[in-house]
N, C-alpha and C positions, 0 to 999 in steps of 0.2 A: 852560397847557392844550395838549394835543396838537392839531395842525392838523386831524386827521380829526374830533375832537369839535367843534371850531369849525365845520367844514363841515356836520356833521349838525345842529348847533343852527341854523345859518343855513337849512338845508333845511326844518326845521320851521317857522321863521318865514315863509319864502317860500311854503310850500305851505298854511299854515293861516291866514295873515293876511287874505287877500282872500276875500270871500264873493261869488263870481260869481253874477249874477242868473239867474233862470230864463229860458230861451229856448225856441224851437220844439222842439228835440230834447230838451232836458232836461225840459220840461214833459210831453212825451209819456212819457218814462221815469217821471216822478213820477206821472202818471195811472195807469200800469201798476202801480206799487207801491201806490198808493191802492186800486185795484180789488182786488188780491191781498189787501190788508189787510181788505177787506170781503167776502172769500170768493168772489170772482168774477174774470173776466178782462175783463168788459164795462165800457167806460168811457163808456157813453151819457150820463150826467149831466155829463161833463167834456169831451165831444169838441169843443166849440166853442172851448176855450181853446188849441188848437193846430191847425196844418194837417197835422201829422205823424200821421195815423191810418190804420187799416185798417178796411175794412167787409166784413162776412161774414154772410150769412143774416139781414139785418135789424138787425145790432148793430155798434157801433163798438168797435174794439180798438186797443191800442198796438202798433206794429210793432216795438218794441224787443226786444232779446234777453232771454232769461229769466235768465241767470246773474247779472248785476249787480243785476237787480230783486230776486231772492231774497236776495242779499247785503245789500241795502238794507232789506229788509222789517222785521227787528227794530229797526234804527236808526230807521226811519220811525215805529214804534210809540212809541219812547222820545221822539222829537222831538215827536210829536203830543201826548204826555202833558205834556211840559214846556211846550208852547205852548197847552195846554188845549183841544185839538181844535178849532182854528179852522176856519171855512169855507174851502174852496179858492178863493183869489183870487190875483191877481198879487202884491200886497204880502206875503201870507203865504207864497207859494211862494218869493219872493225871500229869505226868511229860512230856510225849511225846507229847500229844495233844497241850498244850500251846507253846511248843518249835516249833512244826510245824506251829502253827498259827502265831507265831512271824515273820516267814519268808515268810508268804503267805498273810493272811488277814490284819495283822498289817502293813506290807509293802505297800500294795495297799492303805490302808486307809490313811497312812501318805502321800503318793504321791498325793492322791486325795485332801487332805487338803492344800498341797502346790499349787496345781492347782486352788483350790478354791480361795485362797489368790490372786493369779496372775489374776484370772478371775475378781475379784472385782476391782483390780487396773486398768484393761483394760476397764471394763465397766464404771467405774467412776474415771477417771484419775485426776479430780480436788480434789479428796479426798486422794491422795497419801500420803500427809504429815499430815494426820489427824488420830485420833485413830480409825476411822470407819472400815478400812480394817481388822485390827487386832481384833477388837471387834466382827465383823461378823464372822470371821474365828474361833475365840475362841468359839463363841456361837454354831457354827455348830460342831466343832470337839470335844469339851469337855462339852458342855451344853445340848446335845440331846442324844438320844439313839444310835447315831453314836458311842459314846465312849464305852459303855458296849458291843456293838455287834462287834466293831472293835477288841476288845481284846479277843473275843470268836471265836471258830472255826465254826461260822455260815457263810453262803454264802451271807448274805444280804449286809454287808458293802463292801465286795469284788466286788460283781456284781454292786452295786450302784456306788462305787468309779470308776470302770472301765468305766461304761457308761457315767459318768459325765466327765471323762477325754476325752472320745470320742466327747462329746458335745463341750468341749473346743478346741479340734483339728478342728472340723468343723468351729467353730467360727473363728479360725486363718486362715483357708484355703483361703477365698477370699482376705484376707489382705496380703497374702504371694506371692512372685514371683513364687512359685512352689505349687499351690493349689492342684494339682492332688496327690502329695505326702501326703499332709495332709488328703485328703479325703480317700485315700487308707489306711493310718494308722488308721484313725478314724474307718473305716469299720472293720479292723481287731480287734481293741479294743472293739467296740460295739458288734461284733459277739460273741467274747469270753465272754463278760459280759452276754449276753443272755443265753449261755449254762452254765454259772455260777449261775445265778439267773433267772429262767425262766419267772417270771412275768415282768421282765424288757423288755420283747418283746413289751409291750405297749409303753415304753419310746422309743424303737427303731423305732416304727412306727411314733412317733411324730418327731423324728430326721430325718426320711425320708422326712417329710413335710418341715422341716427346710432346708434340702439340696435344695429342690425345691425353697424355698424362697430367699436363699442367692446367687443363681447362675442364675439370670433371663435370661442371654444370652445363657446358656448351661445346662438347668435344667435336661433334659433327660440324657445327657452324664454323668453328675456328679452323678445322682441317680443310673445309671447303674454301675458306678465304685464303688460307696459305697456298692451296693448289691453284686458285685463280690468279694469285699474284706471281706464281711461277710460270703461268701459261705464256706470257709474252716472250719469255726466253725460249720456250719450246717452239713458238711461232718463228722466231728469229732463226733458229736452227733449221726448221723446215723450209724457210725462205731461202736460206743459203744453199741448201741441198737442191732445191728446185732451180735456183739461179745458176748453180755450177753444173749440175748433172741432169736437170730436167726431171728430177724425181725427188719429192720432199722426204723420202724415206731412205735415200742412198747416202750413207755415211762414207766420207772419203777414205777412212781406214779400210774399207772393204776392197779398195782398189790399189793398195800399196804394192809396188813392184820391187823386185830385187831378191836374189836368192837368200840373202841374209835375213829377209823379212818374210820368208815363206810361211813361218809359223803363224803369222797374222791371220792366215786363211783357215786355220783350224779352229773348231769350237766356235765361240761367240767372240769374233775379232781377236782370236789368239787366246782366249780364256777357256780353260777346261776345268779340271778338278785341282784342288790344292795339292802341291807336291812337297814332300818332306825336304828334298834337296833345295827347292825354291825357298822355303822358310829358313833353312840354314844360311843360304846366301844373303837373304835380305836382313836377317836378324843377327847373324853370328859371323862366321868366317867365310872368306877372308876380308870382306869389306862391308860387313853387315852393320845395322844401326848401332848395336851395342859395342862394336869395335871402333866405330867412328865417334861415338859419343858415349863412353863407358859409364858415365854418371847416370844414364837412363836406366840402369839396373835398379836404381832407387825408386823408379816409378812403380814397380811391383809392390814395394814396401808402402808407397804412398796410397795405392789403391786399397790395400789391406786396411790401413788406418782410416781411410776415408769411409770405407764400408763400416767399420766399427764405431765411427763417430756418432752415429744415431741409431735409434731403435730399429729403423728400417732404412735401407739405402735410398738416398735421394734420387730424383729423376735425373739430375745433372750427372751424378756418379754413373748411373746406368747407361746414359748416353756415351760418356767418355769411354767406359769399359767396353761397351758393345763395339764402338768404332775401333778401339784398340785391338780388338780380337778379329772383327770382321775384315777390316781393311788389309792387314797382313795376309789373311787367308785369301782374299781377292787377288792381291799382287802375286802370291805364290802360286796362283792358278794360271798366271799369264806365261806364255811360252818364253818370254824374256824378262824374268822377274827383276833383274838389275837395271833394265831399261837401257842397256848398252854395256860394252865391256871396258871402256876407257874412262869411266867416271869414278869419282872418289867414293861413292856409296849408292845405296838404293833410292834413287831420285823419286821413284814412284810412291814411296812412303811419305813424302814431304807433306801432303795435305793432312795426314793423320797427326802430325807432330803437335799442333796446339792442343788438341783434345788429349793426347797422350801426356803432355807435359803439365797439364793442370793438376795432375795427381801429385806433383812435386810439392804443392802447397801443403800437403798432408805428411810429406816424408821427412821434413827437415826440423819441425819443432819438437825435437827429441832431446831429452836431458843429457844423453850420452855424448860427451864431447868428442869421443873417438869417431862416432858415426858421422857427426857433422864435419869433423876434420877429413875423414875419408872422402865424403862427398866434395869438399872444397878442392881436394887434390885432383879428383877425377873431373870436376868441372873445369879446372884450369887446363887439364889435358884436352878436354873436348873443345874449349875455346881456341886453344893453340891449333889443333888439327883443323878446325873449321876455317881459321884465318889462313892457314897454309894452303887449303884447298882453293880459297879465293885467289891467293897469290899465284897459284899454279894455273889459273884460268879455268878452274872447275874441270880439270883434265889430269888424269893420271893413268899412264899406259898400263894395260892389263898384265904385263909381265913384271911389273914392279911389285915387290913383296909388301906385306902389311908393315906399316910404320917404318918406311925407308929413311931412317934418321941420317945416317952417315952419307949415303950415296945420293940423296935427293933433298931432304929438308934443310939440312945445314948448308950445303952448297948454294941453294936458292937464297937463303937468308944472307949469305955472305956475298954473293956475286949478282944476284938479281935475275938469274936465268938458270934453266935446267942444264946440267952437265952434258958435255958433248956426247958421251956414250949412251945418254938417254934421250938424245934428240936435240940438245942445245936450243931449246925453245925459250925465247925471251918471255918473261912474265908479262901479264897484261899491262896495257897502258893504264896510267892513273892520272888524276888531275894535276899532280906535281910534275910528272914527266911530260905530259901532253902540252900543258899551257905554260909551264915555268922551266922546262927543259932540265929538270933536276936529274941527277944520276939515278938509275933504276934501283940499285941496291939500297941506297940511302933513303929513297922515297918510301920504301916499305915501312920504315920505322916511324913515319908520321902517324900511322895507324897503330902499329904494334906497341909503341911505348905507352900511349894513353890506354890501350886495351889491356896491357899487362898491369898498368897502375889500378885500373878499375877492378880487374879480377883480384888483385891482391887486397884491395879495400874490402870487397865483398867477402873474400875468404876469411880475412881477419874478423870482420864484423860477425860473420856466421859462427865462427869458432868461439868468440869471446862473449856472445850474446847469452844473457842469463835467462834461461827458459822459465817462464812463470808457471805456477800450478795449472793443471789441466782445467779448462773451463769449457762448458758447452756453448757452441756458437749461438748467438741470438738469432731468431728467425724473424725476417721482415714480414710485414702483412702480405698474405698471399704466397708466402715462401713454400716451395715444394719440398723443402728439407723434411726428410722422414716419410715422404710419400713414394711409393713404388709406382711402376708403370700401371699397376692394377688400380691405382687411384685411391 
């Protein structure tokens, strides 16, 4: 069997096996979907099951985005029918929420992973028969926070995956005999991504600049088409706001209640100026991106080599670089940059990850075996940490120190639950425990063993790979390689 098919089989296992329990954010999303299924946006009967609510003109609402909720609506109806319309309770939500997520966020995340792999092959065709495309794709999909938040009913992986697919469609557009179809489809996807994960509007603006760069002969025409294709999503958002609040411009986040969310009412929905402390939290210590996925330090090296690979930086490089700079600055401007105190990492950065990780395709084809060996070790650590966060239910209490190996990670792998002194919380249901009544601790290894085998295979392949002499990447017809945003 081809290695790429083995990887995608492993991806399905990793993403579909664990049934992450309902939490504050995901319950709020579930409440919104429940309300829409009952022909309303009001969640008054359910508002006590989560602290994550909005209050407007005497009624409670969910502050979640509309995009993912609409995507989940038909799946919710099917799950409710299968479960015979149970009453809303924590036990029923612990089953219903992960099943809904399986056919919404997980599906989008897996499609985005396939797109990521194909994007790497197109950007670096000379690496097609090397370990690099699969190493970079594995790193993104299983070694970063993409993994735990793809298997949870959050909007970050869905919004990020959709907008990355839109980027790929735009990349294909000038190389296609039917570029308008690609641009219109990209606009539809990008628009829906924005109403799924509102901060991705920043990425959307970068992609508008990308459209101007890749169509030098008809910039305005293509930008207008791109904007027209995004318009339906804007109308959907306006419709929901009118339907819920009687005002097409009233965003639910403006009515969030609770002392812990008071910062939401400062600045623009809680966004002010970037704070150095916020950047430190989301990128570094104690649970920043580089702590949870330490191999991502190689992304910086990848961007440098990508920049130097052509006479002028390509439009694709500038898109990824701009997003990798602007998005952390945006999140560091938010009053709650980590998006909560009991999470394993900066969840709000997840939509940036596919753009960020593309640079890995330029970081690893180096002749120095020590560099590739160091990356392989850090990648293994990142994959293990991401797996553990999934096993822990994408929940890690804020008082737990960074890398709690002895007092949390090892006990969970041995016993299948969090130690008593840390709450004694069972790990999430999974397909083996729920349907085959397998012991919790043993069931974890159904995923961990093949995941470890795949990681070992990649590490060995990367280290033993004989790097050929440096060759310039061939440019496809209409390729933007070597073209800057100035055109």
